[in-house]
C-alpha positions in Angstrom: -10.1 -47.7 1.6 -10.9 -44.0 2.3 -8.8 -44.0 5.5 -5.9 -45.5 3.7 -6.0 -42.8 1.0 -6.3 -40.1 3.6 -3.4 -41.5 5.5 -1.3 -41.7 2.4 -2.2 -38.1 1.5 -1.2 -36.8 4.9 2.1 -38.8 4.7 2.8 -37.2 1.3 2.1 -33.7 2.7 4.3 -34.2 5.7 7.1 -35.6 3.5 6.9 -32.7 1.1 7.0 -30.0 3.9 10.0 -31.7 5.6 11.8 -31.9 2.2 11.7 -28.1 1.9 13.5 -27.5 5.2 17.0 -27.8 3.7 16.8 -25.0 1.2 13.8 -22.9 2.3 14.4 -22.5 6.1 17.9 -21.3 6.7 19.6 -21.1 10.0 20.3 -17.5 11.0 23.0 -16.2 13.2 21.2 -13.8 15.5 24.4 -12.0 16.3 24.5 -10.7 12.6 20.8 -10.2 12.1 18.9 -7.7 14.3 16.0 -9.0 16.3 14.0 -5.8 16.0 11.9 -5.7 12.9 12.5 -2.0 12.1 16.3 -2.5 12.5 16.2 -5.6 10.3 14.2 -3.6 7.6 16.7 -0.7 7.8 19.6 -3.2 7.3 17.9 -4.8 4.3 17.4 -1.4 2.7 21.0 -0.5 3.3 22.2 -3.8 1.7 19.9 -3.3 -1.3 17.6 -6.2 -0.4 13.9 -5.8 -0.6 10.8 -6.0 -2.8 10.8 -4.2 -6.1 7.5 -2.7 -7.1 7.3 -2.0 -10.8 11.1 -1.6 -11.0 11.3 1.3 -8.6 14.1 -0.2 -6.7 17.1 -1.1 -8.8 19.7 -3.8 -8.2 22.2 -1.7 -6.5 19.7 -0.7 -3.8 19.5 2.8 -5.0 16.0 4.3 -5.5 14.9 6.2 -8.5 11.9 7.9 -6.9 10.8 11.3 -8.2 9.1 13.5 -5.7 6.6 16.1 -6.7 8.6 18.7 -4.8 11.5 18.2 -7.1 9.4 18.8 -10.3 9.3 22.6 -11.0 6.2 22.3 -13.4 4.2 20.4 -10.7 5.2 22.9 -7.9 4.4 25.9 -10.1 1.0 24.5 -11.1 0.0 23.9 -7.5 1.2 27.3 -6.5 -0.7 29.1 -9.3 -3.9 27.1 -8.7 -3.8 27.2 -4.9 -7.1 29.2 -4.7 -9.1 26.5 -6.5 -10.7 23.5 -4.7 -9.2 20.3 -6.2 -10.9 17.0 -7.0 -7.9 15.1 -8.4 -4.2 15.8 -7.8 -2.3 12.8 -9.2 1.4 13.2 -9.6 2.0 9.7 -10.9 -0.7 10.1 -13.5 0.3 13.7 -14.3 -3.0 15.3 -13.8 -4.6 18.1 -11.7 -8.4 18.6 -11.9 -10.1 21.3 -10.1 -13.7 21.2 -8.8 -16.2 23.6 -10.3 -15.3 27.1 -9.2 -17.4 30.3 -9.0 -15.8 33.6 -8.3 -17.6 35.8 -5.8 -17.4 38.8 -8.2 -18.8 37.0 -11.3 -22.2 35.8 -12.3 -23.3 33.1 -9.8 -24.7 30.8 -12.5 -21.4 30.4 -14.2 -18.6 28.0 -13.0 -15.2 27.0 -14.3 -13.4 23.7 -14.1 -9.7 23.5 -14.9 -7.8 20.4 -15.9 -4.0 20.3 -16.3 -2.3 17.4 -18.0 1.5 17.1 -17.7 2.9 15.8 -21.0 6.6 16.1 -19.9 8.6 17.2 -16.9 10.5 19.8 -19.0 9.8 23.4 -18.5 8.3 24.2 -21.9 4.9 25.4 -23.0 4.2 22.2 -24.9 4.8 20.2 -21.7 1.5 21.2 -20.3 -2.0 21.0 -21.6 -4.6 23.3 -19.9 -8.3 22.5 -20.5 -11.0 24.9 -19.2 -14.7 23.9 -19.0 -17.4 26.4 -18.4 -20.8 25.5 -16.8 -23.8 27.8 -17.2 -26.9 26.9 -15.2 -30.2 28.6 -16.0 -31.9 26.6 -13.2 -30.5 24.1 -10.8 -31.6 21.2 -13.1 -30.7 22.7 -16.4 -27.0 23.3 -16.9 -24.9 23.4 -20.0 -21.2 22.6 -20.0 -18.8 23.5 -22.8 -15.1 23.3 -23.3 -13.4 26.7 -23.9 -11.2 26.2 -26.9 -7.9 28.2 -26.7 -9.4 30.6 -24.1 -7.5 33.6 -22.5 -7.8 31.7 -19.2 -5.9 28.7 -20.4 -3.2 30.8 -22.2 -2.7 32.9 -19.1 -2.5 29.9 -16.8 0.0 28.2 -19.1 2.2 31.2 -19.3 2.0 31.8 -15.5 2.9 28.2 -14.7 5.8 28.2 -17.2 7.2 31.5 -15.7 6.9 30.2 -12.2 8.4 26.8 -13.1 11.4 28.6 -14.7 11.9 30.5 -11.5 11.8 27.3 -9.5 14.2 25.6 -11.9 16.6 28.5 -11.7 16.5 28.5 -7.9 17.2 24.8 -7.8 20.2 25.1 -10.1 21.6 27.9 -8.0 21.2 25.8 -4.8 23.2 23.0 -6.4 26.1 25.3 -7.2 
């Protein structure tokens, strides 16, 4: 009885796979389709075929990617903060987080950490939120961390980034003309 049921199950599987061959496996004219995988992929992209990941590729085959180099706020922030060691730089999430930074000229037991949150791609002061944390260590095991509310550092960073982003945006518009 067991062998009969196994034989029947195998017969059903073979029948189901051969039934798919009419619609699933299509004959391809190799004169029209490149044999090389890279050429085939390039042709599919040109024709607008491909996998859409979270709607990034639209139906006409045109992409709507936004690169960080085309965003003046992002470019200005990275240029202004280039002296800091970074822990997180996430363009998709709209965040830049620096590592703890101690200036050589300042007190060695004080460190700063800067977080930038991009609220919008527009070059405006309310498109950017700058958060500054200060860490003071009396001993290696006893450190206190506090957020500096509306500090001069965050205001200066915001204005510097906005000014630089405005310059980048103006240059980009001049290049288009």
